[in-house]
C-alpha positions in Angstrom: 50.8 -63.6 131.3 52.2 -60.1 131.3 51.4 -57.1 129.1 47.9 -55.5 128.8 46.0 -53.9 125.9 48.7 -51.3 125.4 51.3 -53.9 124.6 49.1 -56.1 122.4 50.2 -56.4 118.8 46.6 -56.7 117.6 43.4 -55.4 119.3 41.7 -58.8 119.3 42.3 -62.4 118.4 39.6 -64.9 117.2 40.2 -68.6 117.1 38.4 -71.3 115.0 38.9 -75.0 114.6 39.0 -78.4 116.2 40.4 -80.1 119.3 43.9 -78.8 118.5 42.5 -75.2 119.3 39.5 -76.0 121.5 39.9 -74.6 125.1 36.6 -75.6 126.6 33.7 -75.2 124.2 32.9 -78.9 124.3 32.8 -79.3 128.1 29.0 -79.1 128.2 28.2 -80.8 125.0 26.9 -84.4 124.7 30.1 -85.8 123.1 32.9 -88.2 123.7 35.3 -85.5 122.4 35.8 -83.6 125.6 38.6 -83.6 128.1 37.5 -81.6 131.2 39.1 -84.2 133.5 42.5 -85.2 134.8 45.2 -85.7 133.6 44.4 -83.1 130.9 45.5 -79.7 132.0 47.8 -81.0 134.7 50.4 -78.3 133.9 47.8 -75.5 134.0 47.2 -73.5 137.1 43.5 -73.9 136.6 43.7 -77.7 136.0 41.5 -79.4 133.3 39.8 -76.7 131.2 38.9 -78.6 128.1 42.2 -78.2 126.3 43.3 -81.4 124.6 46.8 -81.3 126.2 48.7 -81.5 129.4 49.0 -77.7 129.3 48.7 -74.8 126.9 47.5 -75.2 123.3 48.7 -73.4 120.2 46.3 -70.4 120.5 47.5 -69.9 124.1 51.1 -69.5 122.9 50.0 -67.3 120.1 48.1 -65.1 122.5 51.3 -64.9 124.7 53.4 -64.0 121.6 50.9 -61.4 120.6 51.3 -59.9 124.2 47.7 -60.4 125.4 47.4 -60.2 129.1 45.2 -63.3 129.3 44.3 -66.3 127.1 41.4 -66.0 124.7 38.2 -67.2 126.4 36.0 -70.0 125.0 32.9 -68.6 123.2 30.7 -70.8 125.4 30.1 -68.8 128.6 31.8 -65.7 127.4 30.3 -62.3 128.0 29.4 -60.0 125.1 32.1 -57.5 125.9 34.8 -60.2 125.6 34.1 -60.2 121.8 36.0 -56.9 121.8 39.3 -58.6 122.7 38.7 -62.0 121.1 36.9 -65.4 121.4 37.8 -69.0 120.8 35.1 -70.9 118.9 37.0 -74.1 118.3 35.3 -77.4 119.0 36.8 -80.9 119.4 35.6 -83.1 116.6 34.7 -80.2 114.3 35.3 -80.5 110.6 34.9 -78.7 107.4 32.1 -81.0 106.5 29.1 -80.7 108.9 28.6 -84.5 109.2 32.3 -85.1 110.2 32.6 -86.8 113.7 28.8 -87.2 114.0 29.5 -90.7 115.6 31.3 -88.9 118.5 28.2 -86.9 119.4 27.7 -83.1 119.4 30.3 -80.7 118.0 30.3 -77.2 116.7 31.1 -77.4 112.9 33.2 -74.8 111.2 30.2 -73.3 109.6 28.4 -72.9 113.0 31.6 -71.4 114.5 31.4 -68.7 111.9 27.7 -68.1 112.6 28.6 -67.9 116.3 31.3 -65.3 115.5 28.8 -63.2 113.5 26.4 -63.3 116.5 29.1 -62.4 119.0 30.5 -59.4 117.1 27.0 -58.1 116.3 25.8 -58.4 119.8 28.9 -56.6 121.1 28.8 -54.0 118.3 32.5 -54.6 117.5 33.3 -52.0 114.8 34.3 -53.3 111.4 37.5 -51.2 111.4 38.6 -52.9 114.6 37.7 -56.4 113.2 40.0 -55.7 110.3 42.9 -55.2 112.7 42.3 -58.5 114.6 44.2 -61.7 114.2 42.3 -64.8 113.1 43.7 -68.4 113.2 41.9 -71.5 111.8 42.9 -75.1 112.3 40.4 -77.3 110.6 40.4 -80.4 108.3 42.1 -83.1 110.4 38.8 -84.6 111.6 37.5 -84.8 108.0 40.2 -87.4 107.6 40.4 -88.9 111.1 36.7 -89.0 111.8 35.2 -89.3 108.4 37.3 -90.4 105.4 39.4 -93.0 107.3 36.7 -94.2 109.7 36.5 -98.0 109.2 33.0 -99.5 108.7 30.0 -97.9 107.0 29.4 -94.8 109.1 30.8 -92.6 106.2 30.9 -93.1 102.5 33.5 -90.5 101.6 36.3 -93.0 101.0 34.1 -95.1 98.6 33.0 -91.9 96.9 36.2 -89.9 96.5 39.9 -90.4 95.6 42.4 -88.5 97.8 42.5 -85.6 95.3 38.7 -85.5 94.9 38.2 -85.4 98.7 40.7 -82.6 99.1 39.0 -80.6 96.3 35.6 -81.1 98.0 37.0 -79.9 101.4 38.7 -76.9 99.9 35.5 -75.9 98.0 33.6 -75.8 101.3 36.6 -74.1 103.1 36.7 -71.3 100.5 33.0 -70.5 101.0 33.4 -70.4 104.8 36.5 -68.1 104.5 34.6 -65.7 102.3 32.0 -65.4 105.1 34.7 -64.6 107.5 36.2 -62.0 105.1 32.8 -60.4 104.8 32.6 -60.2 108.6 35.8 -58.3 108.7 38.6 -60.8 108.8 41.8 -59.5 107.1 44.7 -61.1 109.0 44.1 -64.8 108.8 46.5 -67.7 109.4 45.3 -71.1 108.1 46.9 -74.1 109.7 47.4 -77.1 107.4 46.9 -80.7 108.4 49.8 -82.5 110.1 51.1 -86.0 109.3 48.0 -87.7 110.7 49.4 -91.1 109.7 52.1 -90.6 112.4 49.7 -90.2 115.3 49.6 -93.1 117.7 46.0 -93.7 116.8 46.6 -94.1 113.0 49.8 -96.1 113.6 47.6 -98.6 115.5 44.7 -98.6 113.1 46.3 -98.1 109.7 50.0 -98.6 110.2 49.9 -102.1 111.5 51.3 -100.8 114.8 54.7 -100.6 113.2 55.2 -97.0 112.0 53.5 -94.1 110.3 50.5 -95.0 108.1 51.8 -93.9 104.7 48.4 -94.0 103.0 47.0 -91.5 105.6 49.9 -89.1 105.1 49.5 -89.4 101.3 45.8 -88.6 101.6 46.3 -85.3 103.4 49.1 -84.0 101.0 46.6 -82.7 98.4 44.6 -80.9 101.0 47.7 -79.0 102.2 48.7 -78.2 98.6 45.2 -76.9 97.9 45.0 -74.9 101.1 48.3 -73.3 100.3 46.9 -72.4 96.8 43.8 -71.1 98.5 45.9 -68.7 100.6 47.5 -67.4 97.4 44.1 -67.1 95.7 42.7 -65.0 98.6 45.8 -62.8 98.7 45.4 -62.2 95.0 41.7 -61.5 95.0 41.5 -59.5 98.3 44.2 -56.9 98.2 43.3 -55.5 101.6 43.8 -58.9 103.3 46.8 -60.9 104.4 46.2 -64.7 104.5 49.0 -67.1 105.4 49.4 -70.8 105.3 51.0 -72.6 108.3 52.7 -75.9 107.2 52.1 -78.5 110.0 53.3 -81.4 107.8 56.8 -80.9 106.4 58.6 -80.4 109.7 57.4 -83.7 111.1 60.6 -85.7 110.5 62.6 -88.0 112.9 65.6 -85.7 112.4 63.6 -82.5 113.3 62.1 -84.2 116.4 65.5 -85.5 117.6 67.1 -82.0 117.1 64.3 -80.5 119.3 64.8 -83.0 122.1 61.8 -85.2 121.5 62.8 -88.8 122.3 59.3 -90.5 121.9 57.5 -89.6 118.7 55.0 -92.4 118.1 53.5 -93.2 121.6 51.3 -91.2 123.9 52.5 -89.8 127.2 49.3 -90.6 129.1 47.6 -94.0 129.4 45.1 -94.6 126.5 42.9 -97.7 126.7 42.9 -100.1 123.7 40.9 -98.7 120.8 40.5 -95.3 122.4 42.0 -91.9 121.5 41.9 -89.8 124.7 43.7 -90.3 128.0 42.1 -92.6 130.6 41.1 -90.6 133.7 43.7 -90.6 136.5 45.8 -93.3 135.0 49.6 -93.2 135.0 51.4 -90.8 132.7 55.0 -90.7 131.3 57.8 -89.5 133.5 59.2 -86.9 131.1 56.4 -85.4 129.1 58.6 -82.7 127.5 60.3 -85.5 125.6 57.0 -86.7 124.1 55.4 -85.3 120.9 52.0 -86.8 121.7 50.0 -86.4 124.9 47.3 -88.8 124.0 46.8 -90.8 120.8 46.2 -87.8 118.6 46.9 -84.5 120.4 50.3 -82.9 121.2 52.0 -82.1 124.5 52.3 -78.5 125.6 56.0 -78.4 124.5 55.1 -79.6 121.0 52.3 -77.0 120.9 54.8 -74.3 121.9 57.2 -75.2 119.1 54.5 -75.1 116.5 53.3 -71.7 117.7 56.7 -70.2 117.8 57.7 -71.5 114.4 54.5 -70.1 112.9 55.0 -66.8 114.7 58.6 -66.5 113.5 57.6 -67.4 109.9 59.6 -70.6 109.8 56.5 -72.6 108.9 54.2 -69.8 107.7 53.9 -68.6 104.1 53.9 -66.0 102.8 53.6 -64.1 106.1 54.8 -64.9 109.6 52.1 -64.5 112.3 54.3 -61.8 113.8 54.0 -59.9 110.6 50.2 -60.2 110.6 50.4 -58.4 113.9 52.2 -55.5 112.3 50.4 -54.8 109.0 
């Protein structure tokens, strides 16, 4: 990475979310949701770091586009002074609901990530005026479907308790309260990433799509969440005149035509070897020959190239409403 602090579009960048954004916070946790082994990170100079991909993840590309001289470090193991330029709090398995993914082991829930942020900025004495200039990105909600609502068996009761609309309403109620905490802590430039077409992940095709194609019921379930999250962004922009929230649509662009036009030939299978019934890559097993042609690296997470396209589209404003991430770096 190139430019230093002088070229940065924002003074600091804070990252919250799940495995899509995690860059190593789960490595030392007692959890099955960690990837600090090969073939993960095979396209990174430092090898496996805990990123759920073959290479860079979405926040890495956003940091590059924001002209940071290095990637945002994971909160775990970071020094206090690193809070002045940004920290990544994301944790594989994390959800909006604290119980989400409990069957996988330890994880840092969204609420705990916000607590960790408060501790970090207070310990480092990051000025409130500086925090108001920083960029914040959040990617949360997918696990509340993948590792809660749609988990088969009796581990969770959410599907028996809630319709799709009711569950989305419940998630957004929690989300709203957590975002208000972030706002109080100084967050003013915030990009909220919606949930993608989870029914089109290799995992959900296998478990809920009969192995034949996208699981329509799963995709239908996440639609009200995205609609409500978009409405929540509008609500925050109306209620907090000094803030700029934006919604990143991860759902609409996931079409066969869009993938084909971007050069993705394989959209419903993983690039790495995933054992039957598993989600993550098997260690040191064969991988596909042309990973840039694959959307999915493992049975849920994207390849580096897919991550790059998502980040660039959000940065340019193609998928971000009402503000591009580039514009958040200017206001």
